[in-house]
C-alpha positions in Angstrom: 100.9 308.7 102.5 101.9 309.8 99.0 99.1 311.7 96.5 99.5 311.8 93.5 99.4 314.9 90.8 95.4 314.1 90.1 94.6 314.4 93.7 97.0 317.5 94.1 95.1 318.9 91.5 91.7 318.4 92.5 92.7 319.6 96.4 93.9 323.3 94.7 90.5 323.4 92.8 88.6 322.9 95.5 90.7 325.3 97.3 90.1 328.2 95.0 86.1 327.6 94.7 85.8 327.4 98.2 88.2 331.1 98.6 85.7 332.5 95.5 82.6 331.5 97.2 83.6 333.2 101.1 84.8 335.9 99.1 81.5 336.5 97.3 79.2 335.4 99.4 81.4 338.2 101.9 80.6 341.0 99.8 77.3 340.3 98.2 75.6 339.5 101.4 77.9 340.4 104.1 79.3 343.5 102.8 82.4 342.9 103.0 84.6 345.8 101.4 81.3 347.4 100.4 83.0 350.4 101.0 86.4 350.3 99.2 84.4 348.8 96.1 82.4 351.7 96.3 79.5 350.0 95.8 77.2 351.1 98.0 76.4 354.6 100.0 75.3 355.2 103.6 71.8 356.3 104.9 70.2 356.1 108.8 66.8 355.6 110.6 66.1 356.9 113.9 64.0 354.6 115.5 62.5 354.7 119.2 62.8 351.0 119.6 64.3 348.2 117.6 60.8 346.2 116.7 63.5 343.2 116.0 65.4 344.7 113.0 68.8 342.9 113.4 72.4 343.8 111.6 72.7 342.4 108.2 68.8 342.3 107.5 67.3 343.0 104.2 66.6 346.7 103.2 64.0 346.9 100.1 62.3 349.3 98.2 59.2 348.6 96.7 59.4 345.2 97.2 63.0 345.0 95.7 66.6 344.2 97.7 68.1 347.4 97.7 70.5 346.6 101.0 71.3 345.5 104.3 71.3 346.6 107.6 74.5 347.7 109.1 75.7 348.3 112.7 72.4 349.7 115.4 73.6 352.1 117.6 71.9 353.2 121.0 71.0 356.9 121.5 69.6 358.9 124.2 66.3 358.1 123.5 66.0 355.4 120.8 68.1 353.3 118.5 70.2 354.6 115.2 70.2 352.1 112.3 73.2 352.3 109.9 71.5 351.4 105.7 74.1 350.1 103.5 72.3 350.6 100.2 73.4 349.2 97.0 73.9 352.2 94.3 71.9 352.3 91.3 69.0 353.0 93.0 67.2 355.7 93.1 65.2 356.1 96.4 63.5 359.7 97.4 64.0 361.4 100.8 60.3 361.9 101.3 60.5 357.8 102.3 58.7 356.0 105.3 60.7 353.7 106.7 58.8 350.3 108.2 60.1 347.6 110.3 57.9 344.8 108.6 58.2 340.8 109.4 59.0 338.9 106.7 57.1 335.7 107.7 54.9 334.1 110.9 58.7 333.2 112.7 59.6 337.0 113.5 62.5 337.4 110.6 62.6 341.4 110.3 63.6 343.5 107.7 63.2 347.7 106.9 61.2 348.4 104.0 61.1 351.8 102.2 58.3 353.4 101.1 58.6 356.3 99.4 55.7 359.3 99.1 57.0 361.0 96.3 59.2 360.1 93.0 61.1 363.4 92.7 64.7 364.5 94.1 66.1 364.9 96.6 67.7 360.9 96.7 69.1 359.4 99.5 72.5 358.9 97.5 72.8 362.6 96.8 75.0 364.4 99.2 75.9 363.6 102.6 74.2 360.6 104.4 71.0 361.4 105.1 68.9 360.2 108.6 65.2 358.9 108.1 63.4 360.8 111.3 61.5 359.3 113.7 57.9 360.3 112.8 58.7 358.9 109.5 59.3 355.4 110.6 57.3 353.0 111.2 57.1 349.7 114.1 55.3 346.6 113.8 53.2 345.3 116.8 55.1 344.0 119.4 54.3 340.1 119.8 53.7 340.3 123.6 51.0 342.3 122.7 50.1 340.6 120.2 49.7 337.7 122.2 47.8 339.1 125.3 45.5 340.9 123.0 44.9 337.4 121.6 44.7 335.6 125.3 41.9 338.7 126.2 39.8 338.2 123.2 40.2 334.0 123.5 39.5 334.6 127.3 36.4 337.0 126.5 34.7 334.0 124.3 32.1 332.2 126.5 33.3 328.2 126.4 29.5 327.0 126.6 28.2 329.5 124.1 31.2 328.3 122.0 30.4 324.6 121.9 26.9 325.8 121.6 28.5 327.4 117.9 30.4 324.4 117.1 27.2 322.0 117.4 25.6 324.1 115.4 28.0 323.9 113.1 28.6 320.5 112.6 24.7 320.2 112.7 24.5 322.7 109.6 27.1 320.9 107.2 26.5 317.1 109.0 26.6 315.8 105.4 27.2 318.5 103.2 30.6 317.9 102.5 29.9 317.4 98.4 27.9 320.5 98.5 30.1 322.6 100.4 33.1 321.6 97.7 31.0 322.3 94.7 31.0 325.5 96.0 34.4 326.3 97.1 34.8 324.3 93.2 32.3 327.1 91.7 33.7 329.9 94.4 36.8 329.3 92.7 35.9 329.6 88.9 33.8 333.0 90.1 37.2 334.2 91.4 39.4 333.2 88.0 36.2 334.7 85.5 36.6 337.4 88.0 40.0 337.9 87.2 40.0 337.9 83.9 37.5 340.4 83.5 38.6 342.9 86.1 39.3 345.5 83.6 36.3 345.5 82.4 34.7 345.0 86.4 36.3 348.4 87.2 35.4 350.4 83.7 32.3 349.5 85.0 32.2 349.9 88.6 33.8 353.5 88.0 30.8 354.2 85.1 28.7 353.1 87.7 29.7 355.8 90.1 28.8 358.3 87.5 25.3 356.7 86.5 24.5 356.4 90.8 25.6 360.1 90.9 23.3 361.1 88.2 20.9 359.3 89.5 21.2 361.3 92.8 21.5 364.7 91.3 18.5 363.8 89.4 16.3 362.5 91.9 13.9 365.4 92.6 12.5 365.4 88.9 12.6 361.2 89.0 10.4 361.1 92.1 8.6 364.0 90.2 7.9 362.0 88.0 7.2 358.7 89.2 4.6 360.8 91.0 3.0 362.5 87.9 2.8 359.1 86.0 1.1 357.4 89.5 -1.6 360.1 89.1 -1.9 359.7 84.9 -2.1 356.0 85.3 -4.8 356.7 88.0 -7.0 358.5 85.8 -6.1 356.3 82.8 -7.7 353.7 85.9 -10.6 356.1 86.5 -11.5 356.4 82.2 -10.8 353.0 81.6 -14.2 352.1 80.5 -14.6 355.5 78.5 -11.4 355.1 76.6 -12.5 351.2 76.1 -15.8 352.7 74.3 -13.8 354.8 72.1 -11.4 352.3 71.4 -14.5 350.5 70.3 -15.6 353.2 68.6 -12.8 353.7 66.5 -12.7 350.9 64.4 -16.3 351.5 62.9 -15.3 355.4 62.6 -12.4 354.5 60.7 -13.9 352.1 58.2 -16.6 354.9 57.6 -13.9 358.0 56.9 -12.1 355.3 54.9 -15.1 354.2 53.0 -15.6 358.6 52.6 -12.6 358.9 50.9 -12.7 356.1 49.0 -16.0 357.1 47.2 -13.9 360.8 46.7 -11.2 359.5 45.8 -11.8 360.0 41.8 -12.6 363.4 42.4 -11.6 365.1 45.6 -7.8 364.9 45.6 -7.4 366.3 42.4 -10.0 369.0 43.6 -8.0 370.1 46.6 -4.6 370.1 44.4 -5.7 372.3 42.2 -7.0 374.9 44.8 -3.6 376.0 44.3 -4.4 379.0 42.0 -7.4 380.2 44.0 -4.4 380.6 46.9 -2.5 381.9 44.6 -5.0 384.9 44.3 -5.7 385.1 47.9 -1.1 384.9 48.8 -1.2 387.8 46.4 -4.1 390.0 48.3 -3.3 389.1 51.7 -2.9 392.2 52.8 -6.0 394.0 50.9 -8.4 391.0 52.7 -6.6 391.8 56.1 -7.8 395.8 55.5 -11.4 394.3 54.6 -11.7 392.2 57.7 -10.5 395.0 59.9 -13.1 397.7 58.0 -15.6 395.5 57.4 -16.9 394.9 61.4 -16.5 399.0 62.1 -18.6 399.7 59.2 -21.2 397.3 59.8 -21.2 397.9 63.2 -21.5 401.8 62.9 -24.7 401.1 60.6 -26.7 400.1 63.4 -26.1 403.5 64.9 -29.1 404.9 62.5 -31.5 402.1 64.1 -30.8 401.6 67.3 -33.5 400.1 68.4 -35.9 402.8 69.7 -38.7 403.2 67.6 -37.2 405.9 65.5 -34.6 406.2 62.6 -31.3 408.4 63.2 -30.1 410.3 60.4 -27.6 413.1 60.3 -26.4 415.3 57.7 -22.8 416.5 57.2 -21.7 418.6 54.6 -17.9 418.3 54.0 -18.5 420.4 50.4 -14.1 420.0 49.6 -13.4 418.5 52.9 -11.5 417.1 51.9 -10.9 419.0 48.2 -10.1 416.3 46.0 -7.3 415.2 43.8 -6.5 417.3 40.8 -2.8 416.4 40.1 -2.7 413.5 38.1 -5.6 414.5 36.0 -4.7 418.3 34.3 -5.2 416.5 30.6 -8.3 415.0 31.4 -11.6 416.8 29.7 -14.4 417.3 32.7 -17.6 415.5 32.0 -20.4 416.3 33.5 -23.2 414.6 34.7 -25.2 415.4 32.1 -23.3 414.3 29.3 -24.1 410.3 29.3 -22.5 409.8 25.9 -20.9 406.6 25.5 -16.7 407.6 26.1 -13.6 405.3 26.3 -12.5 404.8 30.0 -8.8 406.7 30.5 -7.1 404.1 32.4 -4.0 405.6 32.7 -4.3 408.4 34.9 -5.3 408.9 38.5 -4.5 410.3 41.9 -0.6 411.3 42.1 -1.0 413.0 45.3 1.5 411.4 48.0 0.1 407.8 49.6 0.5 410.3 53.4 -1.6 413.1 51.6 -5.1 414.0 53.3 -6.8 413.9 49.8 -8.7 411.1 48.6 -7.6 409.1 51.7 -10.3 406.5 50.1 -8.6 406.2 47.1 -7.1 403.0 45.4 -4.0 404.2 45.7 -4.5 403.6 49.6 -5.0 400.1 49.1 -2.4 397.2 50.1 -0.5 396.5 46.6 -0.6 393.1 45.9 2.3 390.9 46.4 4.2 389.4 44.0 2.3 386.7 42.0 3.8 382.8 43.1 6.5 381.4 41.1 5.5 378.9 38.6 6.5 375.6 38.7 9.2 373.8 37.2 8.6 373.4 33.6 5.7 375.7 33.0 6.4 378.8 30.6 4.9 382.2 31.1 1.4 382.4 29.2 0.6 379.0 28.9 -2.6 378.1 28.3 -3.9 381.7 27.2 -5.2 382.0 24.0 -3.9 383.9 21.0 -2.8 387.8 22.0 -3.4 387.2 25.7 -5.6 386.5 28.7 -8.1 389.1 27.3 -8.3 386.9 23.8 -7.1 389.7 20.9 -5.4 388.7 18.4 -2.7 390.4 16.3 -5.8 391.9 13.9 -7.7 392.9 16.4 -10.5 390.3 16.2 -10.6 389.0 20.3 -9.6 385.3 19.2 -7.9 385.6 16.0 -11.2 385.1 13.8 -12.3 387.6 11.5 -14.7 389.3 13.9 -14.8 388.6 17.8 -18.5 387.9 17.7 -20.0 384.8 19.3 -20.9 383.7 15.8 -17.6 384.6 14.6 -16.0 382.0 17.4 -18.7 379.5 16.3 -17.6 379.8 12.3 -14.2 379.6 13.3 -15.2 376.1 15.6 -17.0 375.0 12.1 -14.3 375.5 10.1 -11.8 372.8 11.4 -9.6 375.3 13.6 -11.0 372.6 16.6 -9.4 369.6 18.2 -10.9 367.2 19.7 -9.4 366.4 23.1 -8.4 362.8 24.2 -11.2 360.8 24.6 -13.8 362.6 22.1 -11.7 362.2 18.8 -8.5 360.5 17.7 -6.0 362.6 19.3 -3.3 360.9 21.1 -1.7 361.7 25.0 1.4 362.1 23.4 0.0 365.2 21.3 0.3 366.9 24.6 3.2 368.1 27.3 1.1 367.8 30.6 4.7 369.9 32.2 3.7 372.9 30.0 -0.1 373.4 30.9 -0.2 375.6 33.7 -3.8 377.0 33.3 -6.5 377.2 29.9 -8.4 379.8 28.6 -12.2 378.2 28.1 -14.6 379.6 25.4 -18.2 378.9 26.9 -20.0 379.5 23.2 -18.0 377.1 21.6 -16.7 375.0 24.2 -13.1 375.1 23.0 -10.1 375.0 25.4 -7.2 377.4 24.1 -3.7 375.3 24.1 -0.6 376.2 25.4 0.2 376.3 21.9 -2.6 378.6 20.7 -4.6 375.7 19.0 -8.5 375.5 20.3 -9.2 371.9 22.0 -12.8 370.8 22.4 -12.7 369.2 26.0 -14.9 366.1 25.8 -16.6 364.4 28.8 -15.0 361.0 28.2 -12.0 361.2 30.2 -8.8 362.2 29.6 -9.0 365.4 31.1 -5.8 365.0 33.7 -3.8 363.8 30.4 -4.8 367.7 28.7 -4.8 370.1 31.4 -2.7 368.2 34.3 -2.8 370.1 37.0 -5.9 372.1 36.3 -8.3 369.2 34.9 -9.9 370.4 37.9 -11.2 372.9 36.4 -13.1 371.1 34.0 -15.6 370.4 37.3 -16.8 373.6 36.7 -16.6 374.4 33.4 -18.4 370.9 32.2 -21.8 371.4 32.5 -21.2 374.9 30.6 -19.9 373.0 27.6 -23.1 370.6 27.6 
């Protein structure tokens, strides 16, 4: 039979494909020419038993195929397995070689499981042999079957029949329910898998919470015990608590009514007691000394009359003990007791001895000095509310109130001469005539009923309202001065 040209070409192409396929299979899977091509390197594994491993079985590293099992040689006390590994995979020498089963039919392979990621590696230097203590073998098939046979033989057949019958009765007619449970379990597992990161974080953080609860267990038990004691007391005193709650509403209503009745005057009075507080604050050291010394002095007074029907007096002639202070009085004219004429008091002299001197120990120089006066509020001016000439009422012409004389008649004449302006509520003067931020305190003349404003003018404080607009925060003083004006 003569082959035509087309058939010959097809046969040649088929032969080439066959040769190429066989060559690739021999090189890629059988390992023919691996050493010649330089595509691999060799390592060895020492085993006490083959575990079913065979030549040309796969070698994997972290689940990836990296080579094949080469020849298996017998040694004096075991086996030596050659591993033909592909280059390009850096496998640490600190590795465990495990003979594992790929499937239930017993297809064995060697799985390399590293214990570290660092050097040295199997592909560096001379061929490395994995020592016997770093190898693992699967359970022998005969041992597995023997254990399974002993397990089955240990189960009593009658008891097993009873269990099967009970399971049949338990699940008879519940196929739909079991199917629903399985379907729900499948959805539950799917949701759990989708939310695995959040669930993992929850478990990790839950450990922190549980550790904290364990560390604080003593405190939590103490708190629970104290809480139980508190609740017991509340339950025991429940009638009294209910009585207090019942009485609270009427008491609150009465207190609200009292505050409402006092609201026109009491808040203003309390707010303006700051002036009294300022005076007390500046003299707090002297008041403290007074409160310390006065009880001792008062207690000493009762030693004169101890209550035994007699009075005990003593006379101590402490003449010139201590001696009087003369320093600072050198230019002062001595005045004897017999001289009763009127003289102007000299207010610019005093004892100049140091404070720790034993002379004049009870003098004014040993009194605690007043503290600095509190600062004026924002917007206030120094001397606001004082009459012309200062707080003493003196004017530049020497008269107390700036009139021709300082007598009461002179002041009444000045008031009658039109120098007095009526406060809001008493005449046509409007609130725009006054600056409430500049009024801190006002001088008051009880004879004329006039109030000295911050601008030095006089105002007659009325009784029909407007005190707050005129006096601002000092309007509470009208509670004391109003009756005098009337």
